[in-house]
DSSP file (Angstrom, degrees, kcal/mol; ACC not computed):
  #  RESIDUE AA STRUCTURE BP1 BP2  ACC     N-H-->O    O-->H-N    N-H-->O    O-->H-N    TCO  KAPPA ALPHA  PHI   PSI    X-CA   Y-CA   Z-CA
    1    1 A M    >>        0   0    0      0, 0.0     4,-2.3     0, 0.0     3,-0.5   0.000 360.0 360.0 360.0 -22.9    0.0    0.1    0.0
    2    2 A W  H 3>  +     0   0    0      1,-0.2     4,-2.9     2,-0.2     5,-0.2   0.832 360.0  58.1 -63.3 -27.1    2.9    2.4    0.5
    3    3 A P  H 3> S+     0   0    0      0, 0.0     4,-2.4     0, 0.0    -1,-0.2   0.900 109.4  45.7 -65.9 -36.4    3.3    2.9   -3.3
    4    4 A A  H <> S+     0   0    0     -3,-0.5     4,-3.0     2,-0.2     5,-0.3   0.927 111.3  51.6 -67.8 -46.7   -0.2    4.2   -3.5
    5    5 A A  H  X S+     0   0    0     -4,-2.3     4,-2.2     1,-0.2     5,-0.2   0.950 114.6  43.2 -51.3 -50.8    0.2    6.4   -0.4
    6    6 A V  H  X S+     0   0    0     -4,-2.9     4,-2.1     2,-0.2    -1,-0.2   0.911 115.4  48.6 -66.5 -38.6    3.3    8.0   -1.9
    7    7 A G  H  X S+     0   0    0     -4,-2.4     4,-1.5    -5,-0.2    -2,-0.2   0.944 115.0  44.8 -68.2 -41.7    1.8    8.3   -5.5
    8    8 A M  H  < S+     0   0    0     -4,-3.0    -1,-0.2     1,-0.2    -2,-0.2   0.843 112.6  49.6 -71.2 -33.1   -1.3    9.9   -4.2
    9    9 A T  H  < S+     0   0    0     -4,-2.2     4,-0.3    -5,-0.3    49,-0.3   0.853 114.9  46.2 -66.5 -36.1    0.4   12.2   -1.9
   10   10 A A  H >X S+     0   0    0     -4,-2.1     4,-1.2    -5,-0.2     3,-0.8   0.710  90.8  84.8 -75.5 -21.8    2.8   13.3   -4.7
   11   11 A L  H >X S+     0   0    0     -4,-1.5     3,-1.1     1,-0.3     4,-1.0   0.944  87.9  51.0 -57.0 -50.2   -0.1   13.8   -7.4
   12   12 A P  H 3> S+     0   0    0      0, 0.0     4,-1.9     0, 0.0    -1,-0.3   0.867 103.8  60.2 -59.0 -26.0   -0.9   17.3   -6.4
   13   13 A F  H <> S+     0   0    0     -3,-0.8     4,-3.2    -4,-0.3     5,-0.2   0.877  95.9  61.9 -69.5 -37.9    2.7   18.3   -6.6
   14   14 A V  H <X S+     0   0    0     -4,-1.2     4,-2.4    -3,-1.1    -1,-0.2   0.926 109.4  38.9 -57.7 -48.6    2.9   17.4  -10.3
   15   15 A G  H  X S+     0   0    0     -4,-1.0     4,-2.7     2,-0.2     5,-0.2   0.864 114.3  53.5 -63.8 -36.3    0.3   19.9  -11.3
   16   16 A G  H  X S+     0   0    0     -4,-1.9     4,-1.6    -5,-0.3    -2,-0.2   0.893 111.5  46.3 -70.2 -37.8    1.6   22.4   -9.0
   17   17 A F  H  X S+     0   0    0     -4,-3.2     4,-0.5     2,-0.2    -2,-0.2   0.965 114.1  47.9 -61.6 -51.8    5.1   22.0  -10.5
   18   18 A C  H >< S+     0   0    0     -4,-2.4     3,-1.8     1,-0.2     4,-0.3   0.941 113.8  46.4 -53.8 -51.6    3.8   22.1  -14.0
   19   19 A S  H >X S+     0   0    0     -4,-2.7     3,-1.8     1,-0.3     4,-0.6   0.818  97.0  72.1 -66.8 -30.0    1.7   25.3  -13.4
   20   20 A S  H >X S+     0   0    0     -4,-1.6     4,-1.3     1,-0.3     3,-0.7   0.747  82.1  76.0 -63.4 -15.7    4.7   26.9  -11.5
   21   21 A Y  H << S+     0   0    0     -3,-1.8     4,-0.5    -4,-0.5     3,-0.3   0.898  94.8  48.8 -47.4 -44.6    6.2   27.2  -15.1
   22   22 A F  H <> S+     0   0    0     -3,-1.8     4,-0.7    -4,-0.3    -1,-0.2   0.646 107.2  55.3 -78.7 -15.9    3.8   30.0  -15.6
   23   23 A T  H <X S+     0   0    0     -3,-0.7     4,-3.2    -4,-0.6     5,-0.3   0.755  86.3  79.4 -88.7 -25.7    4.7   31.8  -12.4
   24   24 A R  H  X S+     0   0    0     -4,-1.3     4,-0.7    -3,-0.3    -1,-0.1   0.889 104.4  27.3 -51.4 -51.7    8.4   32.2  -12.8
   25   25 A A  H  > S+     0   0    0     -4,-0.5     4,-3.0     2,-0.2     3,-0.4   0.905 121.0  55.1 -77.9 -43.3    8.6   35.2  -15.1
   26   26 A S  H  <>S+     0   0    0     -4,-0.7     5,-3.0     1,-0.2     4,-0.3   0.879 103.1  54.8 -63.9 -36.6    5.2   36.7  -14.0
   27   27 A V  H  <5S+     0   0    0     -4,-3.2    -1,-0.2     1,-0.2    -2,-0.2   0.849 117.5  37.5 -64.1 -32.1    6.2   36.8  -10.2
   28   28 A K  H  <5S+     0   0    0     -4,-0.7    -2,-0.2    -3,-0.4    -1,-0.2   0.884 134.0  18.6 -85.2 -39.0    9.4   38.8  -11.1
   29   29 A V  T  <5S+     0   0    0     -4,-3.0     4,-0.4     3,-0.1    -3,-0.2   0.924 131.3  23.7-101.3 -60.4    8.0   41.0  -13.9
   30   30 A W  T > 5S+     0   0    0     -5,-0.3     3,-1.8    -4,-0.3     4,-0.5   0.940 113.2  56.8 -80.5 -55.2    4.3   41.3  -14.0
   31   31 A Y  G > <S+     0   0    0     -5,-3.0     3,-1.6     1,-0.3    -4,-0.2   0.832 100.1  61.7 -45.8 -43.8    3.0   40.5  -10.4
   32   32 A P  G 3  S+     0   0    0      0, 0.0    -1,-0.3     0, 0.0    -2,-0.2   0.801  98.8  59.2 -60.8 -24.8    5.2   43.4   -8.8
   33   33 A T  G <  S+     0   0    0     -3,-1.8    -2,-0.2    -4,-0.4     2,-0.2   0.655  89.0  93.4 -80.3 -10.2    3.2   46.0  -11.0
   34   34 A L  S <  S-     0   0    0     -3,-1.6     2,-0.5    -4,-0.5   121,-0.1  -0.518  81.8-116.0 -88.2 147.8   -0.2   45.0   -9.5
   35   35 A Q        -     0   0    0    119,-0.2   119,-0.2   116,-0.2    -1,-0.1  -0.707  41.6-176.1 -77.1 124.3   -1.8   46.8   -6.5
   36   36 A K        -     0   0    0     -2,-0.5   111,-0.0    -4,-0.1   115,-0.0  -0.946  29.2 -99.5-124.2 149.7   -2.0   44.4   -3.6
   37   37 A P    >   -     0   0    0      0, 0.0     3,-1.4     0, 0.0   114,-0.0  -0.271  29.9-121.8 -57.1 147.5   -3.5   44.6   -0.2
   38   38 A S  T 3  S+     0   0    0      1,-0.2    -2,-0.0     0, 0.0     0, 0.0   0.751 108.6  61.0 -59.5 -25.9   -1.1   45.3    2.7
   39   39 A W  T 3  S+     0   0    0      2,-0.0    -1,-0.2   108,-0.0   108,-0.1   0.482  74.2 122.5 -84.2   1.0   -2.2   42.0    4.4
   40   40 A R  S <  S-     0   0    0     -3,-1.4     3,-0.1     1,-0.1    -4,-0.0  -0.302  70.2-109.5 -63.8 145.8   -1.1   39.7    1.6
   41   41 A P        -     0   0    0      0, 0.0    -1,-0.1     0, 0.0     2,-0.1  -0.254  42.4 -90.6 -70.0 164.3    1.4   37.1    2.7
   42   42 A P    >>  -     0   0    0      0, 0.0     3,-1.8     0, 0.0     4,-0.6  -0.423  34.0-113.9 -73.1 157.4    5.0   37.6    1.4
   43   43 A N  T >4 S+     0   0    0      1,-0.3     3,-1.2     2,-0.2   -16,-0.0   0.866 114.6  63.7 -65.1 -33.0    5.9   35.8   -1.9
   44   44 A A  T 3> S+     0   0    0      1,-0.3     4,-0.8     2,-0.2    -1,-0.3   0.743  95.6  61.2 -61.6 -21.7    8.3   33.5    0.0
   45   45 A A  H <> S+     0   0    0     -3,-1.8     4,-2.7     1,-0.2    -1,-0.3   0.756  88.7  70.7 -78.1 -23.5    5.4   32.0    2.0
   46   46 A F  H <X S+     0   0    0     -3,-1.2     4,-2.8    -4,-0.6     5,-0.3   0.941  98.1  44.0 -67.4 -49.3    3.5   30.7   -1.0
   47   47 A P  H  > S+     0   0    0      0, 0.0     4,-2.2     0, 0.0    -1,-0.2   0.935 116.9  48.8 -61.3 -44.2    5.8   27.7   -2.0
   48   48 A V  H  X S+     0   0    0     -4,-0.8     4,-1.8     1,-0.2    -2,-0.2   0.941 114.1  43.8 -62.1 -46.1    6.1   26.7    1.6
   49   49 A V  H  X S+     0   0    0     -4,-2.7     4,-2.4     1,-0.2     5,-0.2   0.931 113.0  51.8 -63.5 -45.7    2.5   26.8    2.3
   50   50 A W  H  X S+     0   0    0     -4,-2.8     4,-2.9    -5,-0.2     5,-0.3   0.849 103.8  59.1 -57.6 -36.3    1.5   25.0   -1.0
   51   51 A A  H  X S+     0   0    0     -4,-2.2     4,-2.0    -5,-0.3    -1,-0.2   0.947 110.0  41.6 -61.3 -43.5    3.9   22.3   -0.2
   52   52 A G  H  X S+     0   0    0     -4,-1.8     4,-2.0     2,-0.2    -2,-0.2   0.903 115.5  49.6 -69.4 -37.1    2.1   21.5    3.1
   53   53 A L  H  X S+     0   0    0     -4,-2.4     4,-2.3     2,-0.2     5,-0.3   0.872 112.3  47.2 -70.6 -36.7   -1.4   21.9    1.5
   54   54 A Y  H  X S+     0   0    0     -4,-2.9     4,-2.8    -5,-0.2     5,-0.3   0.949 112.6  50.1 -72.9 -43.3   -0.5   19.6   -1.5
   55   55 A A  H  X S+     0   0    0     -4,-2.0     4,-2.1    -5,-0.3    -2,-0.2   0.921 114.5  45.2 -61.0 -45.2    1.0   17.0    0.9
   56   56 A G  H  X S+     0   0    0     -4,-2.0     4,-1.8     2,-0.2    -1,-0.2   0.898 116.0  43.6 -63.8 -47.5   -2.1   17.1    3.2
   57   57 A M  H  X S+     0   0    0     -4,-2.3     4,-2.5     2,-0.2    -2,-0.2   0.905 114.7  50.5 -61.6 -45.4   -4.7   17.0    0.4
   58   58 A G  H  X S+     0   0    0     -4,-2.8     4,-1.8   -49,-0.3    -2,-0.2   0.924 113.5  44.8 -67.3 -41.2   -2.8   14.2   -1.5
   59   59 A Y  H  X S+     0   0    0     -4,-2.1     4,-2.0    -5,-0.3    -1,-0.2   0.850 109.3  55.1 -68.1 -34.9   -2.5   12.1    1.6
   60   60 A G  H  X S+     0   0    0     -4,-1.8     4,-2.1     2,-0.2     5,-0.2   0.886 104.2  55.1 -66.7 -38.7   -6.1   12.6    2.5
   61   61 A S  H  X S+     0   0    0     -4,-2.5     4,-2.8     1,-0.2     5,-0.2   0.925 107.1  51.9 -57.4 -44.0   -7.1   11.4   -1.0
   62   62 A Y  H  X S+     0   0    0     -4,-1.8     4,-2.7     1,-0.2    -2,-0.2   0.913 106.5  52.3 -63.5 -37.7   -5.1    8.2   -0.2
   63   63 A L  H  X S+     0   0    0     -4,-2.0     4,-2.3     2,-0.2    -1,-0.2   0.897 113.2  43.8 -64.0 -38.4   -6.9    7.7    3.1
   64   64 A V  H  X S+     0   0    0     -4,-2.1     4,-2.1     2,-0.2     6,-0.2   0.913 113.7  51.6 -73.5 -42.2  -10.3    8.0    1.3
   65   65 A W  H  <>S+     0   0    0     -4,-2.8     5,-2.9    -5,-0.2     4,-0.5   0.939 113.5  44.5 -61.8 -45.1   -9.2    5.8   -1.6
   66   66 A K  H ><5S+     0   0    0     -4,-2.7     3,-0.9    -5,-0.2    -2,-0.2   0.893 111.3  51.5 -70.6 -34.2   -8.0    3.1    0.9
   67   67 A E  H 3<5S+     0   0    0     -4,-2.3    -1,-0.2     1,-0.2    -2,-0.2   0.842 111.7  48.8 -67.0 -32.2  -11.0    3.3    3.1
   68   68 A L  T 3<5S-     0   0    0     -4,-2.1    -1,-0.2    -5,-0.1     6,-0.2   0.409 119.1-108.8 -88.4   0.8  -13.2    2.8    0.0
   69   69 A G  T < 5 -     0   0    0     -3,-0.9     2,-0.3    -4,-0.5    -3,-0.2   0.671  66.9 -62.8  87.0  20.5  -11.3   -0.1   -1.3
   70   70 A G  S   <S-     0   0    0     -5,-2.9     2,-2.0    -6,-0.2     5,-0.1  -0.690 105.4 -11.8 104.7-159.8   -9.6    1.7   -4.3
   71   71 A F  S    S+     0   0    0     -2,-0.3    -1,-0.1     3,-0.1    -2,-0.1  -0.418  89.8 153.5 -79.2  65.1  -11.4    3.3   -7.3
   72   72 A T        -     0   0    0     -2,-2.0     4,-0.4    -4,-0.2    -3,-0.1  -0.114  64.1 -98.0 -85.4 177.8  -14.7    1.7   -6.5
   73   73 A E  S >  S+     0   0    0      1,-0.2     3,-1.0     2,-0.2     4,-0.4   0.863 126.7  54.1 -72.4 -29.2  -18.2    2.8   -7.4
   74   74 A D  T 3  S+     0   0    0      1,-0.2     3,-0.2    -6,-0.2    -1,-0.2   0.791 104.1  57.9 -69.9 -24.0  -18.5    4.3   -3.8
   75   75 A A  T 3> S+     0   0    0     -7,-0.2     4,-2.4     1,-0.2     5,-0.5   0.561  81.2  89.1 -82.2  -5.0  -15.3    6.3   -4.5
   76   76 A V  H <> S+     0   0    0     -3,-1.0     4,-2.4    -4,-0.4     5,-0.3   0.957  93.3  36.7 -62.2 -54.0  -16.8    8.1   -7.7
   77   77 A V  H  > S+     0   0    0     -4,-0.4     4,-3.0    -3,-0.2     5,-0.3   0.978 122.2  41.0 -66.6 -55.1  -18.2   11.1   -5.8
   78   78 A P  H  > S+     0   0    0      0, 0.0     4,-1.2     0, 0.0    -1,-0.2   0.909 125.7  34.7 -69.5 -38.0  -15.6   11.7   -3.2
   79   79 A L  H  X S+     0   0    0     -4,-2.4     4,-2.3     2,-0.2    -2,-0.2   0.756 115.6  57.0 -83.5 -23.7  -12.6   11.1   -5.4
   80   80 A G  H  X S+     0   0    0     -4,-2.4     4,-2.0    -5,-0.5    -3,-0.2   0.902 109.3  45.2 -65.1 -44.7  -14.4   12.6   -8.4
   81   81 A L  H  X S+     0   0    0     -4,-3.0     4,-2.6    -5,-0.3     5,-0.2   0.882 111.6  54.4 -68.0 -33.8  -14.9   15.9   -6.5
   82   82 A Y  H  X S+     0   0    0     -4,-1.2     4,-2.3    -5,-0.3    -2,-0.2   0.929 109.4  47.7 -59.6 -47.4  -11.2   15.6   -5.3
   83   83 A G  H  X S+     0   0    0     -4,-2.3     4,-2.0     2,-0.2    -2,-0.2   0.863 110.8  49.9 -58.2 -42.4  -10.2   15.4   -9.0
   84   84 A L  H  X S+     0   0    0     -4,-2.0     4,-2.6     2,-0.2    -2,-0.2   0.917 110.3  49.8 -66.1 -46.0  -12.2   18.3  -10.0
   85   85 A Q  H  X S+     0   0    0     -4,-2.6     4,-3.1     2,-0.2    -2,-0.2   0.912 111.0  50.7 -52.7 -46.4  -10.8   20.5   -7.2
   86   86 A L  H  X S+     0   0    0     -4,-2.3     4,-3.1    -5,-0.2     5,-0.2   0.929 109.9  49.4 -58.9 -47.2   -7.3   19.4   -8.2
   87   87 A A  H  X S+     0   0    0     -4,-2.0     4,-1.9     2,-0.2    -2,-0.2   0.941 113.6  47.1 -64.3 -47.5   -8.0   20.3  -11.9
   88   88 A L  H  X S+     0   0    0     -4,-2.6     4,-1.3     1,-0.2    -1,-0.2   0.910 112.0  50.0 -50.6 -45.6   -9.4   23.8  -10.7
   89   89 A N  H >X S+     0   0    0     -4,-3.1     4,-0.8     1,-0.2     3,-0.6   0.943 111.2  47.5 -63.8 -47.8   -6.4   24.3   -8.5
   90   90 A W  H 3< S+     0   0    0     -4,-3.1    -1,-0.2     1,-0.2    -2,-0.2   0.829 111.3  53.2 -64.9 -28.5   -4.0   23.5  -11.2
   91   91 A A  H 3X S+     0   0    0     -4,-1.9     4,-1.7    -5,-0.2    -1,-0.2   0.786  93.4  72.3 -72.8 -31.0   -5.9   25.8  -13.7
   92   92 A W  H <X S+     0   0    0     -4,-1.3     4,-2.9    -3,-0.6     3,-0.3   0.927  93.8  51.3 -60.5 -51.4   -5.8   28.8  -11.4
   93   93 A T  H  X>S+     0   0    0     -4,-0.8     4,-2.0     1,-0.3     5,-1.2   0.875 110.5  45.9 -64.6 -44.0   -2.1   29.6  -11.8
   94   94 A P  I  4>S+     0   0    0      0, 0.0     5,-2.2     0, 0.0    -1,-0.3   0.839 115.5  50.4 -60.7 -31.1   -2.0   29.6  -15.7
   95   95 A I  I  <5S+     0   0    0     -4,-1.7     6,-2.2    -3,-0.3     4,-0.4   0.981 121.3  30.6 -67.6 -59.2   -5.1   31.7  -15.6
   96   96 A F  I  X5S+     0   0    0     -4,-2.9     4,-0.7     4,-0.2    -3,-0.2   0.988 134.6  23.9 -66.6 -60.6   -3.8   34.2  -13.2
   97   97 A F  I  <5S+     0   0    0     -4,-2.0    -1,-0.1    -5,-0.3    -2,-0.1   0.862 129.5  40.3 -82.3 -33.6   -0.1   34.4  -13.8
   98   98 A G  I  4<S+     0   0    0     -5,-1.2    -3,-0.2     1,-0.1    -2,-0.1   0.936 130.9  21.5 -75.9 -51.1    0.0   33.1  -17.4
   99   99 A A  T  4<S-     0   0    0     -5,-2.2    -3,-0.2    -4,-0.4    -2,-0.2   0.565  91.5-136.7 -97.3  -5.9   -3.0   34.8  -19.1
  100  100 A H     <  +     0   0    0     -4,-0.7     2,-1.1    -5,-0.4    -4,-0.2   0.844  49.3 151.8  55.3  37.7   -3.2   37.6  -16.5
  101  101 A R     >  +     0   0    0     -6,-2.2     4,-2.8     1,-0.2     5,-0.3  -0.710  18.5 178.3-102.5  85.0   -7.1   37.2  -16.5
  102  102 A L  H  > S+     0   0    0     -2,-1.1     4,-1.6     2,-0.2    -1,-0.2   0.833  75.4  47.6 -51.8 -43.7   -7.8   38.4  -13.0
  103  103 A K  H  > S+     0   0    0      2,-0.2     4,-2.4     1,-0.2    -1,-0.2   0.931 111.9  46.7 -66.6 -48.1  -11.5   38.0  -13.2
  104  104 A L  H  > S+     0   0    0      1,-0.2     4,-2.9     2,-0.2    -2,-0.2   0.897 110.9  54.2 -67.4 -35.2  -11.5   34.5  -14.7
  105  105 A A  H  X S+     0   0    0     -4,-2.8     4,-2.7     2,-0.2    -1,-0.2   0.911 108.6  51.8 -53.7 -44.6   -8.9   33.5  -12.0
  106  106 A L  H  X S+     0   0    0     -4,-1.6     4,-1.9    -5,-0.3    -2,-0.2   0.951 110.3  46.6 -60.5 -50.8  -11.4   34.9   -9.4
  107  107 A V  H  X S+     0   0    0     -4,-2.4     4,-2.5     1,-0.2     3,-0.3   0.964 112.7  51.3 -47.7 -59.4  -14.2   32.8  -10.9
  108  108 A D  H  X S+     0   0    0     -4,-2.9     4,-2.5     1,-0.2    -2,-0.2   0.894 112.1  44.3 -50.3 -47.6  -11.9   29.8  -10.9
  109  109 A I  H  X S+     0   0    0     -4,-2.7     4,-2.6     1,-0.2    -1,-0.2   0.828 110.5  54.2 -72.9 -30.2  -10.9   30.1   -7.3
  110  110 A V  H  X S+     0   0    0     -4,-1.9     4,-1.8    -3,-0.3    -1,-0.2   0.930 114.2  41.2 -70.0 -43.6  -14.4   30.8   -6.1
  111  111 A V  H  X S+     0   0    0     -4,-2.5     4,-2.1     1,-0.2    -2,-0.2   0.849 113.2  54.8 -73.4 -31.5  -15.7   27.6   -7.7
  112  112 A L  H  X S+     0   0    0     -4,-2.5     4,-2.7    -5,-0.3    -2,-0.2   0.926 106.7  51.4 -64.0 -46.7  -12.5   25.8   -6.5
  113  113 A T  H  X S+     0   0    0     -4,-2.6     4,-1.9     1,-0.2    -2,-0.2   0.909 112.1  47.0 -58.2 -44.4  -13.3   26.8   -2.8
  114  114 A G  H  X S+     0   0    0     -4,-1.8     4,-2.4     2,-0.2    -1,-0.2   0.874 110.4  51.7 -64.9 -40.1  -16.8   25.5   -3.2
  115  115 A T  H  X S+     0   0    0     -4,-2.1     4,-2.9     2,-0.2    -2,-0.2   0.908 108.3  51.1 -64.3 -43.6  -15.6   22.3   -4.7
  116  116 A V  H  X S+     0   0    0     -4,-2.7     4,-2.3     2,-0.2    -2,-0.2   0.908 108.3  52.6 -62.4 -38.7  -13.2   21.8   -1.9
  117  117 A G  H  X S+     0   0    0     -4,-1.9     4,-1.9     2,-0.2    -2,-0.2   0.913 112.8  45.0 -54.8 -46.4  -16.1   22.4    0.6
  118  118 A A  H  X S+     0   0    0     -4,-2.4     4,-2.3     1,-0.2    -2,-0.2   0.841 109.4  54.8 -72.7 -30.3  -18.1   19.7   -1.2
  119  119 A T  H  X S+     0   0    0     -4,-2.9     4,-1.8     1,-0.2    -2,-0.2   0.923 108.2  49.3 -64.4 -41.5  -15.1   17.4   -1.4
  120  120 A M  H  X S+     0   0    0     -4,-2.3     4,-1.9     2,-0.2    -2,-0.2   0.909 110.6  51.4 -63.1 -42.6  -14.7   17.6    2.5
  121  121 A V  H  X S+     0   0    0     -4,-1.9     4,-0.7     1,-0.2    -1,-0.2   0.943 111.8  45.8 -53.4 -48.8  -18.5   16.9    2.9
  122  122 A S  H  < S+     0   0    0     -4,-2.3     4,-0.3     1,-0.2    -1,-0.2   0.795 115.7  49.0 -73.2 -26.3  -18.3   13.8    0.7
  123  123 A W  H >X S+     0   0    0     -4,-1.8     4,-3.7    -5,-0.2     3,-1.2   0.777  92.2  77.6 -78.8 -28.3  -15.1   12.8    2.7
  124  124 A Y  H 3< S+     0   0    0     -4,-1.9    -1,-0.2     1,-0.3    -2,-0.2   0.856  94.5  45.0 -54.8 -42.6  -16.5   13.2    6.1
  125  125 A R  T 3< S+     0   0    0     -4,-0.7    -1,-0.3    -3,-0.2    -2,-0.1   0.674 119.6  44.9 -74.9 -16.0  -18.5    9.9    6.2
  126  126 A V  T <4 S-     0   0    0     -3,-1.2     2,-0.3    -4,-0.3    -2,-0.2   0.867 132.0  -7.3 -96.4 -51.2  -15.5    8.0    4.7
  127  127 A S     X  -     0   0    0     -4,-3.7     4,-1.8     1,-0.1     3,-0.3  -0.770  47.5-167.3-156.8 106.3  -12.6    9.4    6.8
  128  128 A Q  H  > S+     0   0    0     -2,-0.3     4,-1.7     1,-0.2     5,-0.1   0.806  92.6  56.0 -66.6 -28.1  -12.6   12.2    9.2
  129  129 A P  H  > S+     0   0    0      0, 0.0     4,-1.5     0, 0.0    -1,-0.2   0.863 107.3  50.4 -67.4 -32.5   -8.8   12.4    9.4
  130  130 A A  H  > S+     0   0    0     -3,-0.3     4,-0.6     1,-0.2    -2,-0.2   0.884 111.1  50.0 -73.8 -34.9   -8.7   12.9    5.6
  131  131 A T  H >< S+     0   0    0     -4,-1.8     3,-0.8    -8,-0.2     4,-0.4   0.874 108.1  51.7 -62.4 -38.1  -11.4   15.7    6.0
  132  132 A L  H >< S+     0   0    0     -4,-1.7     3,-1.2     1,-0.3    -1,-0.2   0.821 101.2  61.7 -73.5 -30.0   -9.4   17.4    8.7
  133  133 A L  H 3< S+     0   0    0     -4,-1.5     4,-0.4     1,-0.2    -1,-0.3   0.777 103.4  53.1 -66.0 -19.9   -6.3   17.3    6.4
  134  134 A M  T <X S+     0   0    0     -3,-0.8     4,-2.6    -4,-0.6    -1,-0.2   0.580  85.8  83.1 -89.2 -13.4   -8.3   19.5    4.1
  135  135 A V  H <> S+     0   0    0     -3,-1.2     4,-2.2    -4,-0.4     5,-0.2   0.954  91.6  48.1 -60.9 -51.6   -9.3   22.2    6.8
  136  136 A P  H  > S+     0   0    0      0, 0.0     4,-3.1     0, 0.0     5,-0.2   0.906 113.0  52.0 -56.7 -40.1   -5.8   24.2    6.3
  137  137 A Y  H  > S+     0   0    0     -4,-0.4     4,-3.0     1,-0.2     5,-0.2   0.973 109.8  46.5 -57.9 -55.6   -6.5   24.0    2.4
  138  138 A L  H  X S+     0   0    0     -4,-2.6     4,-1.2     1,-0.2    -1,-0.2   0.848 113.1  49.5 -61.8 -38.9   -9.9   25.4    2.7
  139  139 A A  H  X S+     0   0    0     -4,-2.2     4,-1.6     2,-0.2     3,-0.5   0.941 112.4  48.7 -67.6 -47.9   -8.7   28.2    5.1
  140  140 A W  H  X S+     0   0    0     -4,-3.1     4,-3.3     1,-0.2    -2,-0.2   0.881 108.1  53.4 -55.9 -44.7   -5.9   29.1    2.8
  141  141 A L  H  X S+     0   0    0     -4,-3.0     4,-2.9    -5,-0.2    -1,-0.2   0.835 105.7  54.2 -61.4 -29.1   -8.3   29.2   -0.2
  142  142 A C  H  X S+     0   0    0     -4,-1.2     4,-2.0    -3,-0.5    -2,-0.2   0.917 111.9  44.1 -66.6 -46.0  -10.5   31.7    1.7
  143  143 A L  H  X S+     0   0    0     -4,-1.6     4,-2.0     2,-0.2    -2,-0.2   0.947 114.2  50.0 -60.1 -51.7   -7.6   33.9    2.2
  144  144 A A  H  X S+     0   0    0     -4,-3.3     4,-3.0     2,-0.2    -2,-0.2   0.863 109.0  52.8 -61.0 -40.6   -6.4   33.4   -1.5
  145  145 A T  H  X S+     0   0    0     -4,-2.9     4,-2.6     2,-0.2    -1,-0.2   0.928 109.4  48.9 -57.1 -46.7  -10.0   34.2   -2.8
  146  146 A S  H  X S+     0   0    0     -4,-2.0     4,-2.1     2,-0.2    -2,-0.2   0.864 113.5  45.8 -58.5 -39.3  -10.0   37.4   -0.8
  147  147 A L  H  X S+     0   0    0     -4,-2.0     4,-2.5     2,-0.2     5,-0.3   0.920 112.8  49.5 -65.9 -46.0   -6.6   38.3   -2.2
  148  148 A N  H  X S+     0   0    0     -4,-3.0     4,-2.4     2,-0.2    -2,-0.2   0.897 110.8  51.1 -59.5 -40.2   -7.6   37.4   -5.7
  149  149 A Y  H  X S+     0   0    0     -4,-2.6     4,-3.3     1,-0.2     5,-0.2   0.965 112.5  46.6 -65.3 -47.0  -10.8   39.5   -5.4
  150  150 A C  H  X S+     0   0    0     -4,-2.1     4,-2.1     1,-0.2    -2,-0.2   0.844 112.0  48.6 -64.6 -34.9   -8.7   42.6   -4.1
  151  151 A I  H  X S+     0   0    0     -4,-2.5     4,-0.6     2,-0.2    -1,-0.2   0.894 114.4  46.4 -74.0 -39.3   -6.1   42.3   -6.8
  152  152 A W  H >< S+     0   0    0     -4,-2.4     3,-1.1    -5,-0.3    -2,-0.2   0.963 114.8  48.8 -59.9 -49.9   -9.0   42.1   -9.5
  153  153 A R  H 3< S+     0   0    0     -4,-3.3    -2,-0.2     1,-0.3    -1,-0.2   0.906 117.7  39.5 -65.8 -41.1  -10.9   45.1   -7.8
  154  154 A D  H 3< S+     0   0    0     -4,-2.1    -1,-0.3    -5,-0.2  -119,-0.2   0.378 114.8  52.8 -98.9   9.2   -7.8   47.3   -7.7
  155  155 A N  S << S-     0   0    0     -3,-1.1    -1,-0.2    -4,-0.6   -53,-0.1  -0.734  76.9-153.3-138.2  84.1   -6.3   46.4  -11.1
  156  156 A P        -     0   0    0      0, 0.0     2,-0.3     0, 0.0    -3,-0.1  -0.325  25.3-113.6 -64.6 141.3   -8.7   46.8  -13.9
  157  157 A E        -     0   0    0     -5,-0.1     2,-0.2     1,-0.1   -56,-0.1  -0.556  29.4-120.2 -72.8 133.2   -8.0   44.5  -16.8
  158  158 A K        -     0   0    0     -2,-0.3     2,-0.3     1,-0.1    -1,-0.1  -0.519  25.8-115.8 -76.8 139.7   -6.9   46.3  -20.1
  159  159 A K              0   0    0     -2,-0.2    -1,-0.1     1,-0.1     0, 0.0  -0.612 360.0 360.0 -71.0 133.1   -9.0   45.8  -23.1
  160  160 A E              0   0    0     -2,-0.3    -1,-0.1     0, 0.0    -2,-0.0   0.407 360.0 360.0-106.4 360.0   -7.2   44.0  -25.9
């Protein structure tokens, strides 16, 4: 079972690493030009926080998978919601940093936050420890959603 635990814990990092391709240049060139609220976390906090969040959500998905006996019929909703939120998570970075689409990124993160809540509800009956591993992620998403909103509000998108 340890290969499944390692693989499912590592999975969120794969998309996170791939989407970080879009942040490298923008974090240095475009992002500093944006108006941001004074309460935003420092740039150095983001990779550290995301590493912990990805590890927690990935291991939580393993706990749910194990409890449900793998990719069974019972796993369709809890792991399907998890997969959906993971796709929304991975999409946010290219939308925000790659395409500079602040409003679309805001829509993505609002839907993502709701999907994480739905994932947690579906996981609760299966594995309470897995659900608790998602709590910091949901809290961070609330902060990130507020930050995305303020950046969108304070930085009107240019018409192309």
